[in-house]
N, C-alpha and C positions, 0 to 999 in steps of 0.2 A: 403256079410253081412256088414252092416255099423258098424264102430267102436263106433259111438255115435248116440244116438237117443234123440231128444228133444220133450217133451210132455207138452202141456199146460193144466193147471188145471182150470176147470170150476165148479163153485159152487154158489148156491143161499143161502147156509147155512153160519153160522159164519165162520170166517177166521181160526179157529183152525185147520181144516182139511188141508187147504192150507199150513199153517205155518208148520205143522208137516211133510208134504211130500216134500215141495219145496227144491230144491238143487240137488246136484249130488248123484247118487246111483251106485252101482256095479263098484266102482272104476272109475267113470266118464263115463261109457258106457251108462248110462241113466240119463238125466237131466230133472227135473220137474220144471215148471215155472208157477208163478201166472200171470194171465192176469191183465190188468189195473183194479184197484179196484173201479173205478167210474162206471164200467159196472155191474149193479146188476140185470138187466132183462135177462131172458133166451135167448130171441131173440138177444139182444145186445151182449151177450157173444158168441153165435154161429156165429154172424156176425162180430166179432172183426177182423179188417184188418190183424193183425199179424197172426191170425189163418187161415183166408180164403185165404191169399196170399202166404201161404207156408212157413212162418217163422218157423213153428213147423212141425215135422213129423206126429204128431197126437194130438188129444185132449182127455182129460179124464174128463168126467162130473160126478159130484157127484149127485146121484139120490136116494131119499128115498120117503116114502109115501107122505110126505108133499110137496116135490118139483115135484113129478111125473106129476101132471096135467100141470104145467107150461112147463116142458120139452116136454111133448107130443104136446102141442099147438105150441111151438116154432119149434120143428122138423118138424111138418106138414106144418107150414107156410113157412119154408125154404127148402121145398122139391126141390131137384135138385141143391141146392146152398149150400150144406153142405161141411165141410172139407172132404178131401179124406178119412181120417181115423179118426173115432170118436168112442171111447170106453166109456162104462158106468161103473162107480164104484157103483155097485148095493148094497145099504145098506137096508137090510130087505125087499127087493122086492120079490114078488112071481114070479114064472117062467113065468106066462102069461104076467106080466108087463114087464119083460125083453124081452120077445118075441115081444111085441108090440113096444118097443123102437127099436129093431133091424129091424122090419118091416118099421119103419119110417126113417131109414137111418143109425142107429148105426152099426158099424162094428163088435163089439164083446163086451164082458163084463168081469169084474173081481169082486170078492166079497172080503169083509174084512175077515181077517186082510190083510193089504197091503203087497204084495210080489213083490219086484222089478223085480225078475227073471221072474215071471209069466207075469207081465205087459210088459216087454221087449219082451218076446217070443210072446205074442199076437199081439203086434204092428208089429213085424217083419212078423208074419204070415199074417196080414191084408195087409201090404205093398206088400208082395209076391203075394197075390191074385190079387191086382191091376195090378201088372206087368204081370200076367199070363192070366187073364180072362177078357173078354169084352163082356158080354152077355146081360146085362140089358139095360134099356132105356138110351138115351143120355141125358146129362145135362151139364150146364156150370161150375159146380164145377170141381175140379181137378180130383177127382175120376170119375166124369162123362165123362171125356175125354177118360178114359179107358173103362168104361162101355158102352159108346156111340159108340165104334168101332174105335176110332182114335188111340188107343193103344191096339190092341187086343191080343198081345202076348208078351212074355218076351223080345224078341229082337226088339219090336216095330212093326209098320205096314209096309207092303210092299209099294212101291211107288204107285202101283195100288189101294191099300186100301185108301191111302190119296187122290189120284186124284178123286176117286169116290165121296168124300164128302167135300173136303176142300173149294170149292167155295160156298157151301151152309151153311157154319158154320158162326156163329156170331163172332164178335171180342172177346167177353168174352170166347167163346168156344175155339177159337184159342189160347188165353192166357192160358186157362186151359191145352190145348194140350202141349204147350211149357213147362209149369211148370211140368206137369206129366212126360214128356220125360226127362226133366232136373233132376227130382228126381231119375229116373232110372239111368241116367248117373252118378249121384253123388255117386252111390254105387260102381262104378268101380274105377280104379286107374288113370283114365284120368284126365288131368289138366283142370282147368276152361276153358282155351282157346280152348283146343281140344274138350271138351264137347259142348261148345257154337258153335263152327264151324260146328259140326255135326248136331246140332239142326237147325241152320240157313240154312245149305245146304239142308237138307231134306225138309224143308219148301219151299225153292226156287224151287227145282226140282218139287215137287208136285204141286205147284201153277202154274208154267209155263206149265207143261204137261196138267193140268186140263184146263187152259185157252186156250191152243191150241186145245185140244179136243173139247171144247165147241164151238169154232169158226172154226171148220173144217180145222185147220192148217193155218188159215189166221193170219199172224203175226201182221199186222196192227190193226185188230180188237182185237186181244188178248192183245196187248200193250195198246190200248185205254181203254179196260176194266180194266187193271191193273193200269191205270193212270200213265204210264211210257212212256217216249219218245221211239219211235220205235228203235232207235239205242241202247239205254240202254237195251231194252228188248232183242235185238239180242245179246248184250254183255253177258247177263245172260245165254242165250241159248248156246253160245259158251263156257262159263265157265263150264257149266254142260254137254257139248257135246250132246245137244238135237237137233235132226233133225226134222223140221216140216213136212217132207214128209210123215211119217207114219200117220199123223193126217189129211192129205188131204182128202177131200170129193168131191162130185160132186156139192157142194154148189156153186151157181153162185157167182162169184167174188173172189173165192179162188185164191190166188196169187201164182205164181211159186216160188220155193225155190231160194233165193238169200241171199247174206251175207252182204248187206249194206243198 
């Protein structure tokens, strides 16, 4: 459990709601932040870089009958590119409207009056689901890295899970994977350096094994695909104790194992 959660406030309404909620709550265990106030369109708020690139643990959007159509349109337009955890502050909305927003990518909802304990609990629950479950369609957003099978369990994927998909992922999806895994590591007591080294090492091992598997254990072809010098590729293989022999196939041109 994290000691502090940071949540961005998104609203198309006047600033009163943001001003009333902004700041620390629960003795600093929950901090609510206003996004840049020059962003007044729903799509611009959802696409704010501070929100989409993981500056905040979650986003809380203010939705009432007046703003509901704009939020529906923006959520639909950004399908697969939403923040990992997005909750709706449902003001006077009927159950069907809330259900529609959840179907468009919202993680959960809260209703007024504002209760910081409830919000923190729901954000923690949503983050926990991201760490545990990966059953829906893949997407380039941070939550999509989990839902897309790159982070299918609380302890992260196995090397085999990553090798099956990593070469077919876009750069945006790989960034999402890295951020999602880093968010998991940030809940532990590991230092930044320890967490970073584990994320990088897991990526390197998965990429090297996937490249060798795709090229039948041919180190030259795998290194060429990775756009790395063959000696540098061998150095990474030695670093992670990866033997090309298990990847050997009967593909013509597959080279014998050697270390130079």
